[in-house]
LOZA-987439 format. One record per residue: residue in three letters; residue number from 1; x, y, z of N, C-alpha, C in turn; chain. Coordinates in Angstrom, 2 decimals, decimal comma. Each point is the difference from the previous one (the first is absolute). Example, Ala and Ser with C-alpha at 12.3 -4.5 7.8 and 13.67 -1.06 7.14 Angstrom:
% residues 2
+--------+-----+---------+---------+---------+---------+---------+---------+---------+---------+---------+--------+
| residu | num |     npx |     npy |     npz |    capx |    capy |    capz |     cpx |     cpy |     cpz | chaine |
+--------+-----+---------+---------+---------+---------+---------+---------+---------+---------+---------+--------+
|    ala |   1 |   13,19 |   -5,69 |    7,80 |   -0,89 |    1,19 |    0,00 |    0,90 |    1,20 |    0,00 |      A |
|    ser |   2 |   -0,35 |    1,05 |   -0,72 |    0,82 |    1,19 |    0,06 |   -0,77 |    1,09 |    0,73 |      A |
+--------+-----+---------+---------+---------+---------+---------+---------+---------+---------+---------+--------+
END
This chain:
% residues 63
+--------+-----+---------+---------+---------+---------+---------+---------+---------+---------+---------+--------+
| residu | num |     npx |     npy |     npz |    capx |    capy |    capz |     cpx |     cpy |     cpz | chaine |
+--------+-----+---------+---------+---------+---------+---------+---------+---------+---------+---------+--------+
|    unk |   1 |   31,59 | -128,26 |   92,24 |   -0,47 |   -1,56 |   -0,65 |    1,12 |   -1,41 |    0,53 |      A |
|    unk |   2 |   -1,12 |   -0,92 |    0,48 |    0,73 |   -1,08 |    0,56 |    0,58 |   -1,21 |   -1,08 |      A |
|    unk |   3 |    0,37 |   -1,15 |    0,59 |    0,39 |   -0,80 |   -1,11 |   -1,05 |   -0,31 |   -0,76 |      A |
|    unk |   4 |   -1,33 |   -0,37 |    0,65 |   -1,07 |   -0,37 |   -1,31 |   -0,77 |    0,82 |   -0,53 |      A |
|    unk |   5 |    0,53 |    1,49 |    0,04 |   -0,33 |    0,87 |   -1,24 |   -1,05 |    1,31 |    0,64 |      A |
|    unk |   6 |   -0,42 |   -0,53 |    1,54 |   -1,05 |    0,71 |    0,81 |    0,55 |    1,08 |    0,15 |      A |
|    unk |   7 |   -0,78 |    1,13 |    0,26 |    0,65 |    1,33 |   -0,02 |   -0,65 |    0,36 |    1,87 |      A |
|    unk |   8 |    0,87 |    0,34 |    0,98 |   -0,65 |    0,40 |    1,23 |   -1,12 |    0,84 |   -0,08 |      A |
|    unk |   9 |   -0,91 |   -0,03 |    0,55 |   -0,89 |    1,46 |    0,24 |    0,09 |    0,46 |    1,58 |      A |
|    unk |  10 |    0,29 |    1,31 |    0,25 |   -0,34 |    0,66 |    1,36 |   -1,06 |    0,69 |    0,18 |      A |
|    unk |  11 |   -0,17 |    0,45 |    1,02 |   -1,38 |    0,70 |    0,13 |    0,15 |    1,33 |   -0,43 |      A |
|    unk |  12 |    1,19 |    0,61 |    0,34 |    0,18 |    1,12 |   -0,80 |    0,14 |    0,09 |   -1,74 |      A |
|    unk |  13 |    0,03 |   -1,34 |   -0,41 |   -0,09 |   -0,07 |   -1,45 |   -1,60 |    0,34 |   -0,37 |      A |
|    unk |  14 |   -1,02 |   -0,24 |    0,62 |   -1,35 |   -0,07 |   -0,02 |   -0,71 |    1,00 |    0,83 |      A |
|    unk |  15 |    0,66 |    0,56 |    0,61 |   -0,51 |    1,15 |    1,00 |   -0,18 |    1,12 |   -1,15 |      A |
|    unk |  16 |   -1,34 |    1,01 |    0,22 |   -0,51 |    0,85 |   -0,25 |    0,74 |    1,37 |    1,59 |      A |
|    unk |  17 |    0,85 |    0,99 |   -0,69 |   -0,01 |    0,92 |    1,24 |   -0,53 |    1,66 |   -0,45 |      A |
|    unk |  18 |   -0,48 |    0,51 |    0,90 |   -0,26 |    1,10 |   -0,29 |    0,32 |    1,48 |    0,79 |      A |
|    unk |  19 |    0,67 |    0,92 |   -0,45 |    0,29 |    1,03 |    1,08 |   -1,14 |    0,53 |    0,86 |      A |
|    unk |  20 |    0,79 |    0,73 |    0,91 |   -1,04 |    0,40 |    0,99 |   -1,28 |    1,02 |   -0,54 |      A |
|    unk |  21 |    0,45 |    0,57 |   -1,25 |   -0,89 |    0,82 |   -0,86 |   -0,75 |   -0,65 |   -0,67 |      A |
|    unk |  22 |    0,12 |   -1,16 |   -0,73 |   -0,63 |   -1,07 |   -0,48 |   -1,32 |   -0,51 |    0,83 |      A |
|    unk |  23 |    0,73 |   -0,87 |    1,34 |   -1,01 |   -0,23 |    0,66 |   -0,64 |    0,77 |    0,83 |      A |
|    unk |  24 |    0,19 |    1,28 |    0,01 |   -1,24 |    1,12 |    0,68 |   -1,05 |    0,13 |   -1,04 |      A |
|    unk |  25 |    0,21 |   -0,10 |   -1,41 |   -1,00 |    0,19 |   -0,73 |   -1,00 |   -1,15 |   -0,30 |      A |
|    unk |  26 |    0,78 |   -0,98 |    0,40 |   -1,06 |   -1,38 |   -0,48 |   -1,36 |    0,28 |    0,97 |      A |
|    unk |  27 |   -1,12 |   -0,58 |   -0,23 |   -1,05 |   -0,19 |    0,35 |   -0,29 |   -1,40 |    1,25 |      A |
|    unk |  28 |   -0,41 |   -0,15 |    0,83 |   -0,31 |   -0,98 |    1,11 |    0,23 |   -1,29 |   -0,50 |      A |
|    unk |  29 |   -1,37 |   -0,25 |   -1,13 |    0,06 |   -0,84 |   -0,31 |    0,99 |   -0,36 |   -1,24 |      A |
|    unk |  30 |    0,91 |    0,39 |   -0,44 |    1,33 |   -0,11 |   -0,46 |    1,03 |   -0,63 |    0,64 |      A |
|    unk |  31 |   -0,01 |    0,44 |    1,27 |    1,07 |    0,21 |    1,00 |   -0,44 |   -1,62 |    0,33 |      A |
|    unk |  32 |   -1,31 |   -0,24 |    0,12 |   -0,55 |   -1,43 |    0,78 |    0,52 |   -1,11 |   -1,07 |      A |
|    unk |  33 |   -0,10 |    0,54 |   -1,31 |    0,11 |   -1,13 |   -1,27 |    1,32 |    0,05 |   -0,16 |      A |
|    unk |  34 |    0,93 |    0,87 |    0,55 |    1,77 |   -0,26 |   -0,19 |    0,22 |   -0,54 |    1,14 |      A |
|    unk |  35 |   -0,57 |    0,13 |    1,31 |    0,57 |   -0,91 |    0,85 |   -0,50 |   -1,53 |   -0,26 |      A |
|    unk |  36 |   -1,02 |   -0,35 |   -0,22 |   -0,48 |   -1,24 |   -0,41 |    0,95 |   -0,83 |   -0,95 |      A |
|    unk |  37 |   -0,09 |    0,82 |   -0,88 |    1,18 |   -0,45 |   -1,27 |    1,30 |   -0,31 |    0,33 |      A |
|    unk |  38 |    0,66 |    0,62 |    0,82 |    1,57 |    0,21 |    0,27 |   -0,30 |   -0,94 |    1,28 |      A |
|    unk |  39 |   -0,73 |   -0,40 |    0,86 |    0,04 |   -1,01 |    1,28 |    0,21 |   -1,29 |   -1,12 |      A |
|    unk |  40 |   -1,26 |   -0,20 |   -0,59 |   -0,12 |   -1,04 |   -1,04 |    1,51 |   -0,58 |   -0,65 |      A |
|    unk |  41 |    0,57 |    0,95 |   -0,28 |    1,00 |   -0,33 |   -0,62 |    1,26 |   -0,40 |    0,73 |      A |
|    unk |  42 |    0,04 |    0,86 |    0,98 |    0,79 |   -0,40 |    1,31 |   -0,03 |   -1,38 |    0,38 |      A |
|    unk |  43 |   -0,82 |   -0,21 |    0,00 |   -0,62 |   -1,60 |    0,81 |    0,16 |   -1,22 |   -0,95 |      A |
|    unk |  44 |   -0,16 |    0,44 |   -1,46 |    0,18 |   -1,13 |   -0,87 |    1,72 |   -0,12 |   -0,25 |      A |
|    unk |  45 |    0,55 |    0,88 |    0,21 |    1,13 |   -0,04 |   -0,23 |    1,20 |   -0,58 |    1,26 |      A |
|    unk |  46 |   -0,79 |    0,28 |    1,15 |    0,36 |   -0,73 |    1,42 |   -0,05 |   -1,46 |   -0,45 |      A |
|    unk |  47 |   -1,36 |   -0,15 |   -0,16 |   -0,18 |   -1,23 |   -0,07 |    0,86 |   -1,11 |   -0,91 |      A |
|    unk |  48 |    0,99 |    0,73 |   -1,01 |    0,72 |   -0,60 |   -0,73 |    0,96 |   -0,50 |    0,88 |      A |
|    unk |  49 |    0,28 |    0,41 |    1,21 |    1,27 |   -0,11 |    1,02 |    1,32 |    0,13 |   -0,59 |      A |
|    unk |  50 |    0,06 |    0,65 |   -1,05 |    1,63 |    0,38 |   -0,33 |    0,15 |    1,37 |    0,71 |      A |
|    unk |  51 |    1,20 |    0,36 |    0,36 |    0,39 |    1,31 |    0,32 |   -0,09 |    0,40 |    1,36 |      A |
|    unk |  52 |    0,31 |    1,06 |    0,76 |   -0,59 |    0,98 |    0,97 |   -1,30 |    0,71 |   -0,29 |      A |
|    unk |  53 |   -0,52 |    0,12 |    0,92 |   -1,64 |    0,89 |   -0,35 |    0,62 |    1,26 |    0,37 |      A |
|    unk |  54 |   -0,41 |    0,87 |   -0,96 |    0,14 |    1,49 |    0,07 |   -0,63 |    0,92 |    1,08 |      A |
|    unk |  55 |    0,82 |    1,01 |    0,65 |   -0,74 |    0,58 |    0,72 |   -1,08 |    1,02 |   -0,87 |      A |
|    unk |  56 |   -1,28 |    0,13 |    0,77 |   -1,04 |    0,78 |   -1,06 |   -0,54 |    1,10 |    0,68 |      A |
|    unk |  57 |   -0,33 |    1,06 |   -0,54 |   -0,92 |    1,19 |    0,34 |   -1,60 |   -0,17 |   -0,42 |      A |
|    unk |  58 |   -0,45 |   -1,09 |   -0,17 |   -1,07 |   -0,14 |   -0,95 |   -1,23 |    0,93 |    0,54 |      A |
|    unk |  59 |   -0,08 |    0,37 |    1,09 |   -1,19 |    0,90 |   -0,11 |    0,25 |    1,55 |   -0,04 |      A |
|    unk |  60 |    1,41 |    0,35 |   -0,62 |   -0,20 |    1,59 |   -0,44 |    0,42 |   -0,50 |   -1,69 |      A |
|    unk |  61 |    0,55 |   -0,88 |   -0,44 |    0,31 |   -0,15 |   -1,34 |    1,27 |    0,68 |   -0,34 |      A |
|    unk |  62 |    0,58 |    0,39 |    0,94 |    1,16 |    0,69 |   -0,31 |    1,20 |   -0,83 |    0,47 |      A |
|    unk |  63 |    1,05 |    0,06 |   -1,00 |    1,29 |   -1,05 |    0,51 |    0,86 |    0,83 |    0,88 |      A |
+--------+-----+---------+---------+---------+---------+---------+---------+---------+---------+---------+--------+
END
């Protein structure tokens, strides 16, 4: 929390991670939806311009 009472949010705070087993159980449309949502979250956080950008493996869904 900063001096103004704002809490800093990182990509990892809003990311959803799957195990390899969970990822392999998703249908193609679910993987596509996941990628779209996660990339949008990433872009929104990067647009705020604070902190460093994380290294991601968005195409696998696995951290």
